[in-house]
N, C-alpha and C positions, 0 to 999 in steps of 0.2 A: 320512622314511619315506613321506610323502605326495607325494614329488617327482613320481611318475608322474602323479598327478592334476593337479599343477601344470603339467606339460608338455601333457597332453591337452586341458585346458580352453583353452589358448591365450590366457590372459588377459593375459600380460605382453609388452609390446613395448619393447625397450631401445633407447635412442637411441645412434647411433654418433657423433654430433657435437653439440657444445654451443658456442654463441656467447656471449661475455660480454655481459651486459645490465645494466640498472639494476634493482636489487632494490627491495623495498618501502620501504626506508629512504632511498632516493635515492643510495646508495653503490654503486660498481661491484662486481659479484659476481665471485668467483673461479671458476675452472673447478671444477665440483662433482666430488666423489668419485663413483665408480660406486655405484649403489644397492646396499644390503646385500641380497645374494641370499637369505640366510636369512629376512630380514624380509619380502621380497617373496613368498617361498614361504609364509610364515605368513599373509600377507594373502590370497593366492590360495586358500588352504585355507578361510579364513573365508568368502570369497565363494562358493566351491563348496558349502560346507555350507549356506549360506543359500539358494542357488539350488535345491538338492536337498531342502530342508526341506519337510515337509508344510505349513508356514506359508504357503508361496507356491505350492502345487501348482497353483493356477489363475491364478497371477499371474506377474510378471516382476521380475527384479532387474536394474537398469541401473547401471553404475559406470564412471567414467572418472577417472583420476588422471594428471596430467602435471606436468612442470616448468613453473613460471611463467615463468622467464627465457627459454626458447627454445620453449616449447610442446610439447616432446617427450613423447609418451605413455609412461607407465610401467606402467600396468595398466588393462585394460578388460574389461568383461563386458557384452554386449548394448548396447554404447555407442552404436550408431547406430539403435537402435529408438526410435520416437517414443513418449514416455510423458508422462503428465500431470505438470507440474512443481510444481503447487500454488504456494505462495508463494515458492519459489526463483526463480520468474519475476521477482520484484521485483529480483533481482540484475542481470538483463539491463537492466531499465528504469532503475535507479539508476545503473548503470555508464555507460549511454549518455547519461543526462542530465548527469552530471558531465563526461564526455568532450566532449560537444557544447556545453553551455551554460556550463561552468566552475563551479568550486566557489563563486565569489562571486556567482553569479546570484541575484536576488531578484525577487519580485513586488511590484507596487504597487497599492494600492486608493485611490480618490479620492472625497472628499466634494465635490460640485460643485453649483452652482445655475445655472439660466437666469433670464431676466428681469432685474429690477432691485431694488435695496434703497433704500428711501426712508423716512425717519422710523421706523426700526426694523422696517419691514415688507418682507418679501421677496414681491414680486409675481411669482411664478414657481414653479418646482418645485425640490425638493432631491433630488439623485441620490447613491446609493452605487454607484459604478462599479467593478466588479471586473475583474481581468485573469487570473482563474483560480487565485488563491492558495488552496491547500487548507488553509492554517493560519490563515486570518483568524479572529480571535476565539478561537483555541484556547488552552487553559491549559497546554499542554505546554512552553512555551518561557519560561525565566526572562528577565525584562527586556522581554518583549513583551506587549502588551495582550491580555487575555482579552476575552470578549464584553462583560462589564459595564464594564470599563475603557475599551474601545473606544467604547461608547455614551457614556460620560462625556467622552471626548476629543472626540467629534463635537459633543456639547452645548457644550463649552467653545469649539470653533471657531465655532459659531453666535453665541455670546455675544460673542466677540472681534470678530466682524464686525458686531455691533450688531443682530442679528436677534432680534426678540421675537415676531414673528408671520409665518406663512407662508401666503400666499394662493395655494395650489396643493397639489400632492401630494408625497408622499415616494415615490421610485421606486428600486427595486433594479434596477440595470442589469447584466444578465448577457449582453449581446450579444457580449462578447469571445470566447466559445466558442459556436460554432454547431453543433457536433456533438451527436448524441443523447447525453444524460447518462449512459446505461447501455449498455455493449456489448450487442449483440444476442445474444451467446452466453451471457449470464448466466442463471441459473435464476430462475424466478418466486418460489421460496420463499427466495431470498437478498436480492433487491433492496429489499425493504421494511424490512429489518433494518439496524441501524447499520453493520455491516460491508459492507453492499451499497449504501452511499450513492453516488449518481451524482455526476459532475463537471459543474459549471456555471461560467459566466463569473463569477458571484459566489457563492462558497461562504461559509458562516458557521458558526462553532463546529463545524467538521467535519460540518456538515449533519445533526446529530442532534437528536433531542428525546427526552423520556422520557414514558412512560405510567405513571402511578402507580396501582397496583391496591390494592384492599382485599380480601384473600382471605377466603373464608367460614370459619366455624369447623369446618365439616364437609367432609371430602374429597369431591370430585366435584361439589360445589355451585358455582354461578356465582361468579366473582370480579368485584367491582364496580370500574369505573373511577372514581377520585376526581378526577383532573385530568391535564393534560399540563404539562410544564415544558420550555420556556416555553409560555405559553398559545398554543394554535393553533386558534382557533374556526373556521377555514376547513376543518379536517379533519373528515370525517364518519366517526366510529369505529364499526365494526360488531363488537361484542364478543361472542365465543363462548369466552372464556377461562374455565376452571374452576379449582378449587382442588385442588392435588396434595398428596402427603404432605409432612409437615414435613421441611425439609432437601433437598427435591428440586430446588431452584434454578429458574433461568429455563428453562422449556420452552415458551416462547411463540414462535410464528412470526408475523411481521407481513407481510401481503401488500399491496403498494402499488406503483404505477408512477409514474415522473416525471410531474409536472404533474397528477396525479389526486388529487382530494380524498377519494376513497373508500378507506378503510383497513380491512382485515379482519384481525382478531386471533384466532388459534387457539392452543390448547395449555393449559398449566397454569402457575400460580404456587404457591409453597409455602404450606402452612398454618402457623400458629403465629407469624406476624408481623403487626404492625398494618398495614403497607403494604409494597409491593414494587414496585420500578421496573424497567421493561423499556425498552431503548433501540431507537428506530426511526430511519429515515432520512427527512429532509424531502423532500417531492416538489418543492418550489420554494423553495430557501433564499434566493433573491433577494427573494422576497415576504416570507419570514419575517424577514429582516434589516430590510426597510423597515417591517414591522409593529412590530418591537421598538423601532426608533428612534422611530417615531411615538408609541408608548406612552410611551417614556422622555421625549420632549420634552413631551408633554402633561402628564405628572406633574410636570415641572419648570417648568411655567408658560408654555411656548411654545405658542401656538395654531397648529394646522395645520388649515386648512379642508377640505382634500381628504384622502381615505383613502390607505392604502398601495397601491402598484401594483408590478408587476415587468415588465420588458421583456427579451426574449431569444427563443430559438427557440420557447418556449411559456411558459405560466403557469397557475397555478390560477385567477387572475383576469386574463385576458389584456388587455394593452394593446399596441398596435403601436408599435414604435420610431419609426415615421414621425410619430407624434403629438407627438414632442418634438424638433423640428428646430432649435431655437434654439442659439445659442452658449452655452457653459458656462464658468463661472469656478470654479477650484478653491479650496476653503476649507481642506482638510486632505488630506495625503498620508500613507498608512500603508505602510511597507515591511515585507515579511515577513522572517523569518530567512533567512540565506543558504542556498544549495543544499546545502552540506556539512552543515548542521544538519537541513535537511528530509530529506535522504537517510538520515541517522542515525536519525531517528525512524521513517522508513518501514521500515527494515530491523530496527531493534531492537524496534519494537512491531508490525511487520507490518500497517501501515495501508493498506488497499486504496485508499482515497480519494486518498492522497498519490501512490501509484504511478500511478493513472489520470490524475491531474492532470499529473504529470511526463511521462507518455507523450504527452499532448496538447501540452505545451509543446515537447517534442523534435520531434514530428512537424511542428508548425507551423514551427519554426525550420528544419528540414531542407528542407521542401517550399516554404517561403516563402508558405504559404497555410494557412488552417484546414482540418483534416482530420477525417474520421470516425475512430473508434478503429481499425478494421481497416486503414485507410490509414496511420495513424500507426505501427502495428505493422510494416507492410511497410517503412516508412522506416527503422525500427530494424534490421530484418534486413539491408537493403541496406547500411546503415552498416558493419556488421561484415563483410559479404561483401566490401566494397571493401578491407578490410584483409587479405583472403586467407583468411578462415575459411570452412570448409565447413559450411553450415547446412542441408544436406539433412535433411529430417525435422522441421525447425522449423515448427510451426503456431502462431505467436504470434497469439492472439486478443484479448489485453488486456494491461494493464501489471502486473497484480497476481497473476494465476494463479487468479482465482476462476472463470474460464470453465470450463465442463464439457467443452468440445471442444478446448481448447488443448493443445498438446503440444510438447515439444522432445526433443532427444537429450542424454544425459549428455556425449557427446563434444563436441557443439556448445557446451554450457554451459561445460564446463571450458576449452575453447579461448577462449571470450570472456573468461573470468576470467584466463587466462594473458595474453591480449593486453592486457587492462586494466592489467596490472602494468607495462606500458611506456608508459602514458598519463601525461601531466603531472599529472592530478588523482588519480592512484592512491592517494596518501596519504590523501586525504579518503575515498575509497571503502573502503579497507581499514579505516579507523577506523569506518566506518558499519556494519560487520558485527559482530554480537554475538560475544563470546568464550565458547567452550564452558566450562562449569563456573563461569562468573562473571557473565554479563549477558544481558539480553534474553530471548528465548524459548528459549535453550539454557543458561540459568544452572544448571539442575539436571542437566544431561547430563554424564556421564563425570567426575564429581567424584572427586578424590583419585586421578587417573590422569595419565599423561603428556600426555593430550589436553587437560586443563584448562589454560588459559592459552596453549597452543600451537596451538590450532585456532580459527579464526574461521569461523562457519557460520550461514547463514540456514536456518531450518527451513521446511518446507512440509507442510501437512496438508489434505487433502480426503478425502471418503469413500473408504476403502480404499487410500489413498496416504500414505506418509510419505517425505519427501525432505529431504536436506541438501546444501548446496553452499557452497563458500567456499575457504579456504586453510588449509593445515597447514604448520607449520615442522618440518622433519625434524631428526633427531638431529644431522646435520652442519650445520644452520643454513640449509639451502636452503628456499626458498619453493615449495610445491607447490599446484596448483589442483585441486580435486576436485568431483565431483558424484555423488551416489548417490540412486537412486529405487527404492523398493520399491512396486510397483504391484499393487493388488488382492490384498493378503494376506488370509488367511482372516478372516472376521468375528470380532471379539473376541480376536484374537491379538496386538494391538500390543505388549502387555507382553512377549511372547516374542520379537518381532522386534527390539525396541530393544537388547538386549544385543549382537546381531550388529553393529548400526550403531555402537554405542559402541566395540566391539572394533576395527572398521575404522578409526575415528578414532585410537585408540591406536596401531595398527600403522603408520599413516601417519607418525606422529611418531617412530617407531623406525627409519625408513629411513635 
């Protein structure tokens, strides 16, 4: 009875031809059955109802659904409008990384020294040289060293080399990445917080630290800083945090820029607890790594006569790379988890740092030279354009979607997802996307529906935007690629928007 609406909206475009292709299991697909017309009609009705809803009277709904095998569009609404992707941008970054670098790619980090070792004394400097590994020292990966284990491993490497004293400095070497650590389009009130950590040549423990507060007993009174974890004496904390109501959670914003020691803290922490931790992003993780190793060696009885330093594009305590021209010898090499595991964490946990590091690695690989973030993003766009994808309206500004000025089209994103299904590394990419109703950031979505277990989706959220993109398995067993963005819905109405999005996912599985 709503068929007239279905026709007038013009949402659905049916394919007249289908070419056999490799599906996501690696087996040849059969020619698909024609889409269920009634199911497509129901899907179009839900889209139309959302578009005409007061929930988005000042916003936009973008939607694109296509067959993965041949890229044929099945349903579209505002599919070529440029909209903020939020964290669905990570799908573009991780897909490109797997396609370009391969799922077995990994980073290496080196513990090295210059000078000479005689009579248990290293007369020279000890270096931690990174290559951009965003996972170095992280506790996310079973079987890989977290920061404390890594410090012990480095200590063991020194002892095995017979080093008991270092007549020199401990240097965090971040020269592998020469780009600015933070994209120029990121917001000032994001980049000092843990989710706004920049990418450096040497990253350490996801470039985060914790500020431990002691809330006051009375609401609105100042909250006292007890300490930072780990200790970061080079940071000058300007504390304006107050005590909020009990149960109010973390309402602190940390303002800080890369290589700056000045940290401004605003907002509230909840009353009723003895202490409360807030996570921030380190302005110079290479220096922090050198400092932590310096402290660990000192406590373990190894004397280091020089203080910690870092080298790279900048530093909170600057030392020029030219000051260390000597030949180096490796004592220890740490390999990161392989790219298939890194992308899985990137998409399951929506880690901005990992996405930005992968964008840097991809851009450098494609261009054969170090690039700024904006240049690396253009390399990604050109990579998919060379595969015949129309990316008009793509304004890729970073790898994670945190940029406030970045935009893409749902048509372009679904086309990339469809094209990725024909790449050799697609299996790893598909497994990196959370399962609706089961895992990651979509574990609570569409439970006890046909979408649960049959849709893999990356979520995206920034102010006024909710987005999902990924793959749905239809009732006939065909793999479909989709992207949906609800941009600038009315403030405070997300709970009313979500049932529409869940219904769309259910209807995709009924095709």
